[in-house]
C-alpha positions as CSV (number, residue, x, y, z in Angstrom):
1,M,65.3,48.5,-89.1
2,Y,63.8,45.6,-90.5
3,D,65.7,43.6,-88.2
4,S,64.6,45.3,-85.2
5,E,60.8,44.9,-86.0
6,A,61.3,41.2,-87.0
7,S,62.7,40.7,-83.3
8,A,59.9,42.4,-81.8
9,D,57.4,40.4,-83.6
10,A,59.1,37.4,-82.5
11,S,59.2,38.4,-79.0
12,S,55.1,39.1,-79.1
13,S,54.8,35.7,-80.7
14,Q,56.4,34.1,-77.7
15,E,54.7,35.9,-75.1
16,A,51.6,35.0,-76.6
17,Q,52.4,31.4,-76.6
18,A,53.5,31.7,-72.9
19,A,50.3,33.1,-72.0
20,A,48.3,30.6,-73.9
21,K,50.2,27.6,-72.5
22,A,49.6,29.2,-68.8
23,K,45.8,29.5,-69.4
24,A,45.7,25.8,-70.6
25,A,47.5,24.8,-67.5
26,A,45.2,27.1,-65.4
27,G,42.2,25.4,-66.8
28,A,43.7,21.9,-66.4
29,K,44.4,22.4,-62.8
30,R,40.8,24.1,-62.2
31,K,39.3,20.9,-63.8
32,K,41.0,18.5,-61.6
33,L,40.0,20.6,-58.7
34,F,36.6,20.4,-59.8
35,L,37.0,16.8,-60.5
36,G,38.4,16.2,-57.0
37,L,35.5,18.2,-55.6
38,A,33.1,16.2,-57.3
39,A,34.8,12.8,-56.3
40,V,34.7,13.9,-52.6
41,V,31.2,14.9,-52.7
42,L,30.4,11.6,-54.3
43,I,32.7,9.7,-51.8
44,A,30.8,11.9,-48.8
45,G,27.5,11.0,-50.5
46,A,27.9,7.3,-50.8
47,G,29.7,7.1,-47.4
48,Y,26.7,9.0,-45.9
49,G,24.2,6.9,-47.9
50,A,26.0,3.7,-46.6
51,Y,25.8,4.8,-43.1
52,Y,22.4,5.7,-43.3
53,A,21.6,2.4,-44.9
54,L,23.5,0.5,-42.3
55,V,23.3,2.6,-39.2
56,G,21.4,5.8,-39.4
57,S,18.0,4.2,-40.7
58,H,18.1,2.2,-37.6
59,H,18.4,4.7,-34.9
60,V,15.9,7.6,-33.7
61,E,17.3,10.5,-31.7
62,T,16.1,13.2,-29.8
63,D,17.4,16.0,-27.3
64,N,14.1,16.7,-25.9
65,A,14.6,14.4,-23.2
66,Y,14.8,14.7,-19.2
67,V,15.3,12.9,-16.1
68,G,12.6,11.8,-14.1
69,A,12.2,9.7,-10.9
70,D,9.2,8.2,-8.7
71,V,9.7,11.0,-6.1
72,A,8.5,10.0,-2.4
73,Q,6.2,12.3,-0.4
74,V,7.0,12.3,3.1
75,T,3.8,13.0,5.2
76,P,3.2,12.2,8.9
77,L,0.7,9.6,9.5
78,V,-0.3,11.4,13.0
79,G,-0.6,14.8,14.0
80,G,1.7,16.8,16.6
81,P,4.1,19.3,17.2
82,V,7.5,19.1,15.8
83,R,10.3,18.1,18.4
84,S,13.2,17.8,15.9
85,V,14.3,18.0,12.1
86,A,17.1,15.8,11.3
87,V,17.6,16.5,8.0
88,H,18.2,19.4,5.3
89,D,17.7,19.6,1.7
90,T,20.2,18.1,-0.6
91,Q,21.2,15.5,2.2
92,V,21.7,12.0,1.1
93,V,19.4,9.4,3.3
94,K,18.8,5.9,3.4
95,A,15.5,3.9,3.8
96,G,14.7,3.9,7.7
97,D,17.0,7.0,8.6
98,V,14.9,9.3,11.0
99,L,13.8,12.5,9.1
100,V,11.3,14.2,11.7
101,V,10.5,13.6,15.3
102,L,7.1,14.6,16.8
103,D,6.2,15.0,20.1
104,D,4.9,11.8,21.7
105,S,3.4,12.7,25.1
106,D,-0.3,12.3,24.0
107,A,0.7,8.9,22.2
108,R,2.1,7.9,25.1
109,I,-1.0,8.7,27.2
110,A,-3.1,6.9,24.7
111,L,-0.9,3.8,24.7
112,A,-1.3,3.6,28.8
113,S,-5.1,3.9,28.6
114,A,-5.2,1.1,25.9
115,Q,-2.9,-1.0,27.7
116,A,-5.0,-0.6,30.9
117,D,-8.4,-1.2,28.8
118,L,-6.7,-4.3,27.6
119,A,-5.8,-5.6,30.9
120,R,-9.6,-4.9,32.3
121,A,-10.9,-6.9,29.3
122,E,-8.6,-10.1,30.0
123,R,-9.7,-9.8,33.7
124,R,-13.4,-9.5,32.6
125,V,-13.1,-12.5,30.4
126,R,-11.4,-14.6,33.1
127,G,-14.5,-13.6,35.3
128,Y,-16.9,-15.1,32.6
129,L,-14.8,-18.3,32.6
130,A,-15.0,-18.4,36.4
131,T,-18.7,-17.7,36.2
132,D,-19.0,-20.8,33.8
133,Q,-17.6,-22.9,36.6
134,S,-19.7,-21.5,39.2
135,L,-22.7,-22.0,37.4
136,S,-22.1,-25.4,36.5
137,A,-21.6,-26.1,40.2
138,Q,-25.1,-24.5,40.6
139,I,-26.7,-26.9,38.2
140,A,-25.2,-29.8,39.9
141,A,-26.6,-28.4,43.1
142,R,-30.1,-27.8,41.6
143,D,-29.9,-31.3,40.4
144,A,-29.4,-32.5,43.9
145,D,-32.3,-30.4,45.2
146,Q,-34.3,-32.1,42.4
147,A,-33.6,-35.4,43.4
148,R,-34.2,-34.6,47.2
149,A,-37.6,-32.9,46.1
150,A,-38.7,-36.0,44.0
151,A,-37.7,-38.1,47.4
152,S,-39.8,-36.0,49.4
153,L,-42.7,-36.1,46.9
154,A,-42.5,-40.0,46.9
155,S,-42.5,-40.0,50.9
156,A,-45.4,-37.7,50.9
157,Q,-47.3,-39.5,48.4
158,A,-46.8,-42.8,50.4
159,D,-47.7,-40.8,53.6
160,L,-51.0,-39.8,51.7
161,E,-52.0,-43.1,50.6
162,R,-51.4,-44.7,54.0
163,A,-53.7,-41.9,55.5
164,R,-56.3,-42.6,53.3
165,I,-56.1,-46.2,53.8
166,D,-56.6,-45.5,57.5
167,L,-59.3,-43.2,57.0
168,D,-61.0,-45.6,55.0
169,R,-60.9,-48.5,57.4
170,R,-61.9,-46.2,60.3
171,K,-64.9,-44.9,58.2
172,A,-66.1,-48.4,57.5
173,L,-65.6,-49.5,61.2
174,A,-67.2,-46.4,62.7
175,A,-70.6,-47.5,60.9
176,T,-70.5,-50.5,63.2
177,G,-69.5,-48.5,66.3
178,A,-66.0,-50.5,66.6
179,V,-64.4,-47.1,66.1
180,S,-64.9,-44.1,68.3
181,G,-65.8,-40.6,66.9
182,D,-62.5,-39.2,68.4
183,E,-60.4,-41.9,66.3
184,L,-62.1,-41.2,63.2
185,T,-61.4,-37.5,63.6
186,R,-57.8,-38.2,64.4
187,A,-57.7,-40.6,60.8
188,Q,-59.5,-37.6,59.1
189,N,-56.7,-34.8,60.3
190,A,-54.1,-37.1,59.4
191,F,-55.4,-37.6,56.0
192,A,-55.8,-33.8,55.5
193,N,-52.2,-33.3,57.1
194,A,-50.9,-36.0,54.6
195,Q,-52.7,-34.1,51.7
196,A,-51.0,-30.9,52.5
197,A,-47.5,-32.6,52.8
198,F,-48.2,-34.0,49.1
199,A,-48.8,-30.6,48.1
200,S,-46.0,-29.0,49.8
201,A,-43.6,-31.6,48.3
202,K,-45.0,-31.3,45.0
203,A,-44.5,-27.7,44.9
204,A,-41.0,-28.0,46.2
205,Q,-40.2,-30.5,43.1
206,A,-41.4,-27.8,41.0
207,Q,-39.4,-25.2,42.7
208,A,-36.2,-27.1,42.1
209,Q,-37.0,-27.7,38.4
210,A,-37.6,-24.1,38.2
211,N,-34.1,-23.3,40.0
212,R,-32.2,-25.9,37.9
213,A,-33.6,-24.1,34.6
214,A,-33.0,-20.9,35.8
215,A,-29.5,-22.2,36.7
216,A,-29.0,-23.7,33.1
217,G,-30.2,-20.3,31.4
218,S,-27.6,-18.4,33.3
219,L,-24.8,-21.0,32.4
220,A,-26.2,-20.7,28.6
221,A,-26.3,-16.9,28.8
222,N,-23.0,-16.5,30.2
223,A,-21.4,-19.5,27.6
224,V,-22.3,-17.2,24.9
225,L,-19.7,-14.7,25.9
226,T,-17.0,-17.3,26.0
227,D,-18.1,-20.4,23.6
228,G,-15.4,-21.6,21.3
229,T,-12.8,-18.8,22.4
230,T,-10.1,-18.6,25.0
231,I,-9.2,-15.4,26.9
232,D,-6.6,-14.5,24.0
233,T,-9.1,-14.9,21.5
234,N,-12.3,-13.5,23.1
235,P,-13.9,-10.7,21.0
236,E,-13.6,-8.3,23.6
237,V,-9.7,-8.9,24.4
238,A,-9.5,-9.0,20.7
239,A,-11.0,-5.4,20.3
240,A,-8.7,-3.8,23.7
241,R,-5.6,-5.7,21.9
242,A,-6.4,-4.0,18.6
243,K,-6.9,-0.8,20.3
244,F,-3.6,-1.3,22.3
245,E,-1.5,-2.2,19.0
246,Q,-3.3,0.8,17.2
247,A,-2.0,3.1,20.1
248,Q,1.6,1.4,19.7
249,L,1.4,1.9,16.1
250,D,0.6,5.9,16.7
251,L,3.5,6.2,19.0
252,S,5.8,4.9,16.6
253,R,4.7,6.8,13.8
254,T,5.8,10.0,16.2
255,V,9.1,9.1,14.6
256,I,9.0,9.9,10.7
257,R,11.7,7.8,8.8
258,A,12.8,7.8,5.0
259,P,10.6,5.5,3.0
260,I,13.3,5.0,0.3
261,D,16.9,5.8,-0.4
262,G,17.6,9.1,-2.0
263,V,18.1,13.0,-1.7
264,V,15.9,15.2,0.7
265,A,14.3,18.1,-1.3
266,K,11.7,20.7,-0.9
267,R,12.0,20.3,3.0
268,A,8.8,22.2,4.3
269,V,8.9,21.7,8.3
270,Q,10.5,23.4,11.2
271,I,10.8,22.9,14.7
272,G,8.0,23.7,16.9
273,Q,5.5,23.6,13.7
274,R,2.4,21.8,14.3
275,V,1.7,19.3,11.5
276,A,-1.4,17.4,10.8
277,A,-1.6,14.0,9.5
278,G,-1.4,13.8,5.7
279,T,0.5,17.4,5.6
280,P,3.5,17.3,3.0
281,V,6.7,18.0,5.0
282,M,9.3,17.0,2.4
283,Q,10.0,14.7,-0.5
284,V,12.7,12.2,-1.1
285,V,14.0,11.8,-4.5
286,P,15.4,8.4,-5.4
287,I,18.2,9.4,-7.5
288,A,19.9,5.6,-8.1
289,A,16.4,4.7,-9.5
290,A,16.0,7.7,-11.9
291,Y,14.7,7.2,-15.4
292,V,14.4,9.4,-18.7
293,D,11.4,10.5,-20.4
294,A,12.7,11.0,-23.9
295,N,10.0,13.0,-26.3
296,F,9.9,11.6,-29.6
297,K,8.2,13.0,-32.8
298,E,5.4,10.8,-33.9
299,G,7.0,9.8,-37.2
300,Q,10.0,8.7,-35.2
301,L,8.1,6.0,-33.4
302,R,7.3,3.3,-36.2
303,K,10.0,1.1,-35.1
304,V,10.4,1.6,-31.5
305,K,9.7,-1.5,-29.3
306,I,9.8,-2.0,-25.7
307,G,13.3,-3.3,-24.9
308,Q,15.2,-1.7,-27.6
309,P,18.5,-0.2,-26.3
310,V,19.2,3.3,-25.6
311,E,22.1,5.3,-25.7
312,L,21.8,8.5,-23.5
313,T,24.0,11.5,-22.8
314,A,23.7,14.1,-20.1
315,D,24.5,18.0,-20.7
316,L,25.5,17.8,-17.2
317,Y,28.5,15.2,-18.2
318,G,28.8,16.1,-22.1
319,N,29.1,13.4,-24.6
320,S,32.4,11.9,-22.9
321,V,29.8,10.1,-20.7
322,K,27.3,7.7,-21.9
323,Y,24.4,6.1,-20.1
324,H,23.0,2.9,-21.4
325,G,19.3,2.0,-20.8
326,K,16.3,0.4,-22.6
327,V,12.8,1.5,-23.8
328,A,10.5,0.8,-20.8
329,G,7.4,1.8,-22.3
330,L,5.4,4.4,-24.3
331,S,3.1,6.9,-22.9
332,G,-0.7,6.4,-23.3
333,G,-1.0,9.9,-25.1
334,T,1.0,12.8,-26.3
335,G,1.4,15.7,-23.9
336,A,-1.0,17.8,-25.9
337,A,-3.6,15.1,-25.0
338,F,-3.0,15.3,-21.4
339,A,-2.6,19.2,-21.1
340,L,-5.0,21.2,-18.8
341,I,-6.3,23.0,-21.9
342,P,-6.2,20.6,-24.8
343,A,-6.0,21.7,-28.4
344,Q,-9.0,22.4,-30.0
345,N,-8.6,20.9,-33.4
346,A,-12.0,20.9,-34.5
347,T,-12.1,24.8,-35.0
348,G,-11.9,26.3,-38.7
349,N,-8.4,27.7,-38.4
350,W,-6.4,24.5,-38.0
351,I,-2.7,24.2,-38.4
352,K,-1.2,20.4,-38.2
353,V,1.5,20.4,-35.4
354,V,3.7,17.3,-35.3
355,Q,3.2,15.8,-31.7
356,R,5.5,14.0,-29.4
357,L,5.0,11.2,-27.4
358,P,7.1,10.4,-24.2
359,V,9.1,7.2,-24.0
360,R,10.2,6.0,-20.6
361,V,13.8,4.9,-20.7
362,A,15.2,2.6,-17.8
363,V,18.5,3.6,-17.1
364,D,21.3,1.0,-16.0
365,P,21.8,1.6,-12.2
366,A,25.7,1.1,-12.7
367,D,25.7,4.0,-14.9
368,L,23.7,6.1,-12.4
369,K,26.0,5.1,-9.5
370,A,29.1,6.2,-11.6
371,H,27.4,9.3,-12.7
372,P,24.8,10.2,-10.7
373,L,21.6,12.4,-12.3
374,R,19.0,14.8,-10.7
375,V,15.2,14.9,-11.8
376,G,14.7,17.6,-14.5
377,L,18.2,17.5,-16.3
378,S,18.5,17.5,-19.9
379,M,19.5,14.3,-21.8
380,K,20.0,13.1,-25.3
381,A,18.6,10.0,-26.2
382,T,19.0,7.8,-29.4
383,I,17.2,4.4,-29.4
384,D,18.7,1.3,-31.9
385,T,15.7,-0.1,-33.7
386,R,17.3,-2.9,-35.2
387,D,16.3,-5.3,-32.5
């Protein structure tokens, strides 16, 4: 009986020792696990600290970024009914491609009228030049008339002087009776006729001078219309030519062409519609020249400078496609500053809101060509601020 009790006690002691050993082993294992976990945490913390110190602290990131582009608004420069529309929404076009054709009947009539006005102006100026030559010839003729009148006046003056001398002689002889009264009368009549001829010659000379002055005045007045110009440079011809060129330009503008390369969007014109000058008919989006506007928080912009490299990803393609760009500029104000109804921070109930500033990012054209983007797509931007 005592032997059986001793055996039971020995067995219980062995089980207790085994349980204590198991408990000690479990505690040691748990301690090792905690130590391993602590080591992992320390290593992860050290790794993150090293990453942040070497890389993370030199990068700022935002997913509040969107694709933009300087969209070209297509508007007709002349009005008229639409004859044909050559494109549709989403169509890719090149600069110079025909988009819309307007009816050109009125423009052709205006061009023909302007062409006729130009020809009329050129003929009128040729007439001015011909008149110059004619008036110059008239002045030469008036000069000859003046010379002839001067000669006639000199002759009449000589005749008058001779008639005076004859009259004086006969008056002296008539006192002595050597000359009859009849001869004296003839001498007096001859003197009177010589006086009249002299007066007439003098008047003719004055008339010749007046005619010459009138011809010179007409030449001067006509010369004003052509002085210092040719047919091509005359103001009347230049004005008519400008109207003709304007009519040509208006005719060419009845064909509306793409101003840039891009994709057609927001087409708002149909055949038969009458459009006025300046009415938007469609837009052309230059997807090859797209950019990204990334809205960074104000606290992220301390080290951001123009020219720093930017890495971009698009939700359209995922993280597998990387775009490369550079900071092109920072906006002049936050979105709230340019809002239609700006925030009134001077009120009593004020809560500070972190503001965002748009940063323009120029995207590498090669990346855009390989993976085209569209305006408004979401992007993720990371700026390397180490430079």
